[in-house]
N, C-alpha and C positions, 0 to 999 in steps of 0.2 A: 282867265280865258272867258270869252263873251259866250253867252248860251246859246246854241243853234236852235233858232225856233222855225219850224216847219209852218208852210201854209195850213189853215184849218179846211177841212171838208165838210160843204153844206150839200145836203141830198135834197133833189129837187123831185117832189114826189108827185108831179103833173102826171107821168105816164101811169103811175097806178092809178090815180083818178081816171085816165082815158080807159085803162082796161076795165076797170069798175062799170064805168058808163056804158060799155059796149053791150053789158047783157043788163043791166038794171041792178037793184037789189044792193049790197053792200059787201061783195067778194070780187076783188080783195078790200079789205078794210084799210081806208087811208090812214085812219087815225093809228091803227095796230102797226100797221108798216113804219110810220115815222118813228112810233115808240121805240119798235124794233130796230131800227136804224140808229137811233141813240144808244141803244142798249149795246149795240154791236160797234160802238165807237165813232160815229159820226158827231160832229161839234157844232152841226147846225141843221135845220130844215128849211127849204125854200119853196115857196109856191108862186106860181103866176097866174092869178085867179082873171078870166076875160069875160068880156062882156056875157057872150052866149054860154058861158060856164060849161063850154064843152069838155072839160076835164074838172080842174080844182073849181067847185063852188064855193059861193060866199059862207055858205053854212059850215063848208070844211075849214074855212079860213078861221071862223068862230071857236071851232070845236078843237083845231089844233092850238090855238093860242091858250086856249085853257087847261092844256094838259102837257103839252112839252116843256121839256126844261132845259135844253139848250137854245142858242140864238135861232130866233125866227127872222127869215127873210123873206118879204113880200116883195114881189117883183110886178111891174105892171105899168101902164100908160096912164099919167095922173089925170083922168076922169074926174068928173064929181061924184059919181058912185064910188069910184078908188079912194078917192081922198076921205071920204066920209068912213069908208071902211076902216082905213088907216087910222083915223081919229077913234073910232070905237077900238081897234084892236090894241093900237100902241105897241106894235112888233119892235124888236131890237134895231132892225136894219129896213129901210126901203130902199128898193132899187128901181130906179125910173127907165124905163123902157121906151123908145119912141114909136113902138108897133102900133099902127091902126087896127081896129076890131077885126079885119078879114083876115089878116095874116096866117099862115100854118105855124110858124115859129118867128123869132126875133130875127131880124135879117141886117140890121145896122145899127149904128150907134148915133147918139145925140149930134147936130151941127150946133155946139154951144155957141159958135157965134152968131146965128140966125135966130136962135131960142134963148139967148141969155137971160134976156127980162123974164120970159116965161117961166124958166127953170128957177130964177131967183124968188120970184114971187110964190111959186109952188114949193120950192125948199123951205122957204120961212114959214109957211103953213105947216108943213110936215114936221118941223123942228119942234113946234110947239108940243106935240104928242112926246118929246124926249128920244125919238127915234134918230139914229144915225142915218144918213142919207148917202148913197152912192147912185151914179149916173152911168149908164151904158154907153160907153164911149169906145170909138174906131182908133186904131194905132195911129195917131198923129200927135206928136208933139206939139204942134201948132195951136193945138185946141186946148192945151192945158191952161192956159192964161185964162181964157174965157170961162173955162171950167171951173176954176178956182172962183171967178168972179161970182159964179151963181151961189156961192155958199156951200155947196157939197162938202162932204167930208171925205168921202173916196170917189174913185172912178172904178168901174167893171170893165176892163178889156173886153172887147168882143174878139173871141178868139178862132173864129172861122176861117179866116184865112191862114193863121198860122197851122191849123188842123189841116188845112187843104194842102199847103205846101211842105209840111213838116217830113214826108217821106222821100220828096224828091232833094230837099237841101235843107235840114233843120236851122242851121246857122242863119241863112238868108229868110227864112220863114220868121224866126224870131225877132230878126234886128228891129224892125220898127216897133216891136212891142217892147224891147228893152229900152230903146229911145225914149218911148212915152213913159215908162214906167219911171226911168229916171227923172225926165221933165216933172211928172207928177210927185216923185219924192223931194226934189227941190222946191216946188211950191208948197209942201205940206200937206200934199193930198196922200192919202192911202191907197193901197191898190188891190182889186179883187181880179178876178177873170172867170170868163164862161162862155161856154157855146163849143160843141164837139170836142171837148177834151175827152181824153179816154186813157187806156193802161197802155196806149201807145206811145203817146205824147206828152202825157203828163210829167213823168219824170223828169224830162229834160227842160220843159216849162220852169219846174219847181226848181232844179238845180241852177239854171241859168239867171233867173228873176229874183235877185236876194230879196227886194223888199213886198214881194207877194205875199199877202195877208189871207187870203180865202179864196177858193175856187167853188163854184156851184155847178153840180153836175146830176143830169138826170138820167137822159135818154141812153147814152152809153152805158151808164152803170147799172140800170134796169135790163137792159139787153145782156151785159156780162151775168148777171144775177141769174139768168135763165139755165146759163151753163155751169157757174160756179156755186150757185147759192147766194143768198143775199148777205149772211153774215161773211162768208168767207170773200165776196167782192168787196165789200166795204174795206175789209182788211187790206186787200191787193190795193185798193186805191189810198188808203193811208200811207202804206208802204211806198207808193211811188212818190207820194207827198214828201217822206221824210228825208231831210236834208242832211241828217247824221249819219245814215246808213255808209 
């Protein structure tokens, strides 16, 4: 009987950095929180440094890279500064997101038809570091062929629409994601997911999307930790991802 594999949980620590930056100093300590997330069961750490360093700073990225032992995933728009950081850090995974510097949070996936050549050249450069590459993508099976042509290893499905529609009609909300994940698997691409995933909608996504390999969660997980505690919250998220239960 084939082993049932659950998606990996990568904890995005951007919100920890936001809280630290609100008062200056180093409380909470981003590195210590990341190490604790690993100790409590998280299988990866995600950061999304932005040019204004309003949460994660480039120095945080360097410190985390030198100390964490699980998968390190760096998200961001592939500006020259970002690419040079990737070349210095050499993380396990780089997730390319098409967000301009001024946006509050990621709000769309790549148009891989329009930006195929740009992504192809960028991914070629990143892969020289040995990193796996994932590109942020809206749930649209028609984008998979051009995504594959960029040379990416995985896609990360932008799950805001799923999260918004989940409470009204879970099956309808997830349908385009399942179709896109199926097309990605047929093209030989891995599938990650992220954005607005939480303890209400995560288990259904994990159970329905058999090929899902990894989720990246930050905001909701940190909010839940205020009530449940960080260790317990990570266990709750891992339990939601557990397909063998």
